[in-house]
C-alpha positions in Angstrom: 58.1 11.3 -15.6 56.1 9.7 -12.9 58.1 8.8 -9.8 58.0 5.4 -8.6 56.1 5.8 -5.6 53.3 7.2 -7.8 53.0 4.5 -9.9 52.9 1.9 -7.0 50.0 4.2 -5.4 48.2 4.1 -8.8 48.9 0.6 -9.8 48.9 -1.3 -6.6 47.8 0.4 -3.5 44.9 2.3 -5.0 43.3 -1.0 -6.5 44.1 -2.7 -3.8 42.5 -0.6 -1.1 39.2 -0.4 -3.6 39.3 -3.9 -3.7 39.4 -4.4 -0.2 36.5 -1.9 0.4 34.6 -3.5 -2.0 34.9 -7.0 -0.3 34.4 -5.4 3.2 31.0 -3.7 1.9 30.0 -6.9 0.2 30.5 -8.9 3.4 28.6 -6.8 5.5 25.5 -6.4 2.9 25.6 -10.4 3.0 25.5 -10.1 6.9 22.4 -7.8 6.6 20.6 -9.5 3.5 18.2 -11.4 5.9 17.3 -8.1 8.0 13.6 -7.1 7.5 13.4 -3.6 6.4 11.9 -1.1 8.7 12.0 2.2 6.6 8.8 3.2 6.5 5.0 2.1 7.6 4.5 -0.2 4.4 7.8 -2.3 6.1 6.6 -2.0 9.5 3.1 -3.4 8.6 4.7 -6.6 6.5 6.1 -7.4 10.1 3.0 -6.6 11.8 0.5 -8.6 10.0 2.7 -11.5 10.7 2.8 -11.0 14.4 0.4 -9.2 15.8 -2.1 -11.3 18.0 -5.3 -9.6 17.6 -7.7 -11.2 15.2 -9.5 -8.3 13.5 -13.0 -8.7 12.3 -12.2 -5.6 9.4 -8.9 -5.5 7.6 -8.8 -1.8 6.0 -6.5 -1.4 2.7 -5.8 1.9 1.2 -3.4 4.4 -0.3 -2.1 7.5 1.3 -5.5 9.3 1.0 -6.9 7.2 3.6 -3.5 6.6 5.6 -3.0 10.1 6.3 -6.4 11.0 7.1 -7.1 8.1 9.4 -4.3 6.5 11.0 -4.6 8.9 14.0 -7.9 8.0 14.9 -10.0 5.3 16.0 -11.9 3.4 13.2 -13.4 0.9 15.6 -13.9 -0.7 19.2 -10.6 -2.1 20.2 -9.3 -4.9 18.2 -11.9 -4.4 15.4 -10.2 -2.7 12.8 -6.8 -3.4 11.3 -5.7 -0.3 9.4 -3.1 -1.3 6.7 -3.3 1.8 4.4 0.1 2.3 2.9 1.2 4.3 0.1 0.4 4.3 -3.9 3.6 3.1 -4.5 2.7 -0.2 -2.3 -0.9 -0.1 -4.0 -3.0 -3.3 -4.7 0.0 -5.5 -5.0 1.1 -4.5 -1.4 -2.2 -4.7 -0.3 -2.5 -8.2 -1.5 1.1 -9.2 -0.1 -0.4 -7.9 3.3 -3.5 -9.9 3.2 -1.7 -13.1 2.5 0.6 -12.6 5.2 -2.0 -12.0 7.8 -4.3 -14.9 6.4 -1.2 -17.2 7.2 -0.9 -16.5 11.0 -4.9 -15.2 11.9 -8.2 -16.5 11.6 -10.3 -15.0 8.5 -11.6 -11.3 9.1 -15.2 -10.9 8.0 -14.9 -8.2 5.8 -11.9 -6.8 3.7 -12.3 -3.1 2.6 -10.0 -1.8 -0.1 -10.1 2.0 -0.2 -7.6 3.1 -3.0 -8.3 5.8 -5.2 -9.3 4.7 -8.8 -6.1 5.8 -10.4 -4.5 3.4 -8.4 -5.7 0.5 -10.4 -4.1 1.9 -13.3 -0.8 2.8 -11.9 2.2 0.7 -12.6 5.4 1.6 -11.0 8.4 1.7 -12.8 11.4 -0.9 -12.2 13.3 0.9 -9.5 10.2 2.3 -7.7 8.8 -1.3 -7.4 12.0 -2.7 -6.3 12.3 0.0 -3.4 8.9 0.0 -2.5 7.9 -4.0 -2.9 11.0 -6.3 -3.5 13.1 -5.3 -0.6 9.8 -5.0 1.5 8.0 -8.3 0.5 10.7 -11.2 0.5 8.8 -14.5 0.7 9.1 -16.9 -2.2 5.6 -16.3 -3.5 5.8 -12.4 -3.2 9.3 -12.5 -5.1 7.8 -14.7 -7.8 4.7 -12.7 -8.5 7.1 -9.7 -8.6 9.4 -11.4 -11.1 6.3 -11.9 -13.5 4.8 -8.4 -13.4 8.3 -6.3 -12.9 10.7 -8.1 -15.4 14.4 -7.2 -14.1 13.2 -6.1 -10.9 16.2 -8.5 -9.1 19.1 -7.6 -11.5 20.5 -5.1 -9.2 20.9 -7.9 -6.7 23.7 -9.1 -8.8 25.8 -5.7 -8.8 28.4 -5.6 -6.3 27.0 -4.1 -2.8 29.5 -1.0 -3.1 27.5 0.1 -6.1 24.0 0.1 -4.1 25.3 1.3 -0.9 22.1 2.7 0.3 19.7 -0.1 -0.2 22.2 -2.9 0.2 23.8 -1.8 3.5 22.8 1.9 4.9 19.1 1.0 5.1 19.5 -2.8 6.1 22.0 -1.6 9.0 19.7 1.0 10.4 16.6 -1.4 10.1 18.6 -3.9 12.2 19.3 -1.3 14.9 15.7 -0.1 15.4 14.1 -3.5 15.0 14.6 -4.7 18.8 12.7 -1.6 19.8 9.6 -1.9 17.6 6.7 -3.8 18.9 5.2 -6.0 16.0 1.7 -4.6 16.4 -0.9 -2.9 13.8 -1.0 0.4 15.5 -4.5 1.8 16.1 -5.4 5.3 16.6 -6.5 6.6 19.8 -8.5 9.9 18.6 -12.0 10.4 17.9 -12.5 12.1 14.7 -15.2 14.7 14.5 -17.4 15.0 11.8 -18.2 18.2 12.0 -14.7 19.6 12.4 -13.8 23.0 11.1 -12.1 23.0 7.7 -9.7 25.5 5.7 -9.7 26.1 2.0 -7.1 25.9 -0.6 -6.1 29.4 -1.7 -6.8 29.1 -5.5 -10.0 29.0 -8.0 -12.3 26.1 -7.1 -12.3 24.9 -11.0 -8.7 24.4 -12.4 -7.2 23.1 -15.8 -8.2 19.4 -16.2 -4.8 18.8 -17.3 -3.6 19.1 -13.7 -5.2 15.7 -12.7 -2.8 14.1 -15.3 -3.0 10.2 -15.2 -6.0 10.6 -12.5 -8.1 10.1 -15.6 -6.8 6.7 -16.9 -8.4 3.9 -14.9 -7.5 0.9 -17.1 -6.2 -1.9 -14.8 -2.7 -2.6 -15.3 -1.9 -6.5 -15.8 -0.5 -6.6 -12.5 -3.2 -5.0 -10.6 -5.8 -7.1 -12.4 -3.8 -10.2 -11.4 -3.6 -8.9 -7.7 -7.2 -7.9 -7.5 -8.1 -11.8 -8.8 -5.9 -13.4 -6.1 -7.7 -11.3 -3.5 -10.8 -12.4 -4.8 -9.4 -16.0 -4.5 -8.5 -15.5 -1.0 -12.0 -14.3 0.0 -13.5 -17.3 -1.6 -11.3 -19.8 0.2 -11.2 -18.0 3.4 -14.8 -16.8 3.3 -14.5 -13.1 4.1 -16.6 -10.4 2.1 -14.9 -7.9 -0.1 -15.6 -4.0 0.0 -14.3 -1.5 -2.4 -14.1 1.8 -1.4 -13.8 5.3 -3.6 -12.1 7.5 -1.2 -12.6 11.5 -1.5 -11.5 13.1 -4.7 -12.2 16.5 -6.3 -15.8 16.8 -7.5 -14.2 18.1 -10.8 -12.2 14.8 -11.2 -15.1 12.8 -10.4 -17.2 14.8 -13.2 -14.6 13.9 -15.5 -14.4 10.2 -14.8 -18.3 9.9 -14.8 -18.5 12.2 -18.3 -16.0 10.0 -20.2 -17.3 6.4 -18.5 -13.6 5.9 -17.0 -15.3 5.1 -13.5 -18.2 3.1 -14.9 -16.0 0.9 -17.0 -13.4 0.3 -13.9 -16.2 -0.9 -11.9 -17.5 -3.1 -14.6 -14.0 -4.4 -15.0 -13.7 -5.2 -11.2 -17.3 -7.0 -11.1 -16.0 -9.1 -14.0 -13.0 -10.2 -11.8 -15.5 -10.8 -8.6 -18.0 -12.7 -11.0 -15.1 -14.8 -12.4 -13.6 -15.7 -9.0 -16.9 -16.4 -7.7 -16.3 -14.4 -4.1 -18.5 -12.7 -1.9 -18.3 -9.3 -3.3 -20.4 -6.4 -1.7 -20.0 -3.9 -3.9 -19.0 -0.1 -4.3 -18.9 2.6 -1.5 -18.3 6.1 -2.9 -17.6 8.2 0.3 -18.1 11.1 -2.3 -21.5 10.6 -2.0 -21.5 10.4 1.7 -19.8 13.8 2.1 -19.3 16.6 -0.6 -15.5 17.7 -1.0 -15.0 20.8 -3.0 -12.0 21.1 -5.0 -10.4 23.5 -2.5 -10.6 20.7 -0.2 -7.6 19.3 -1.5 -3.8 20.2 -1.2 -1.8 21.4 -4.3 -1.5 18.1 -5.6 -5.1 17.9 -5.7 -5.2 14.3 -4.3 -5.0 14.6 -0.4 -7.0 16.2 1.8 -6.1 19.7 3.1 -5.8 20.0 6.7 -6.9 18.4 9.8 -10.5 19.5 9.5 -11.0 17.6 6.0 -9.0 14.5 7.2 -11.4 14.3 10.5 -14.7 14.4 8.4 -13.3 11.6 6.3 -12.2 9.6 9.2 -15.3 9.9 11.0 -17.4 8.8 8.0 -14.9 5.7 7.5 -15.6 4.7 11.1 -19.3 4.9 10.6 -19.1 2.8 7.4 -16.7 0.1 9.1 -19.4 0.1 11.9 -22.3 -0.5 9.5 -20.4 -3.7 8.1 -21.2 -5.2 11.6 -23.7 -7.8 11.3 -23.8 -8.4 7.6 -23.2 -12.1 7.2 -20.3 -12.8 4.8 -20.6 -16.1 2.5 -18.8 -18.0 5.2 -21.2 -17.2 7.6 -23.9 -17.6 5.3 -22.4 -21.3 4.5 -21.4 -20.4 1.0 -17.5 -21.2 1.4 -15.5 -22.7 3.7 -12.3 -22.1 5.2 -9.3 -23.2 3.5 -6.3 -23.2 5.8 
């Protein structure tokens, strides 16, 4: 027979302690609920675009292919280029949110360059990934409304007790609170000079691999959420008067050959042009960095996505700097008088 002391512990003391702990965690989570998240580059950029005082001529958006290769290097004269490249999980939707925030506190740039891999127009994160990388970072009402529309159920975990979600509701907000005071809200610019002829290394594997290793990179049909994000970027371009440039970052030639032969890349470009034409925004067109320089399959790491090593990254960064410099002097729709600023 169970002793009275054990009954008291199991029926009263243990549940009572658990309840007190849950209430304490809930109270701490509530007190930290308004703390801006500072877990990664995307979180930092979400704040920097609001507070960086520089008025940039060019905004560059991209995924980790561009971010990893360019973040260390200068892409223009001081204050000329804002490198807002983040991650594939942030994607085009995150780029839209960065852009909208920037325009709310700055004068319009002349050019907005979007350097996402073609597959990222198709990519649509599951609810968990979108919640972690978008919902917790972008909390403004218009951002949350957009996410609720295209990621149903993304807010459901907010109704759970915080003790069931300690990492996202307590631990990460707490550490974000601790470090927010020592972070300058600026868009960091690389200081190194990229060498267009930097020595390179090659992956130790056959140049040609099985097509299946490229996975979903072969599907380029834009998701509904990404199509809407692109349309809204176009609307902002029309209203604020900047020109939009789409860039294809380096990709293995084997993948590019597949995308060309099955018509996927041409179809994606056609869909993007249709969005731009429907929105009547100033669209420059497409620039393929694979046409500027040859990147063999073995120039990419084991994921067949990211460039392998410092040398290839420097070459891409050098080409990006030259490309961005070439945009100088090109008249935008605003400069040509075809659109006015809507602030």
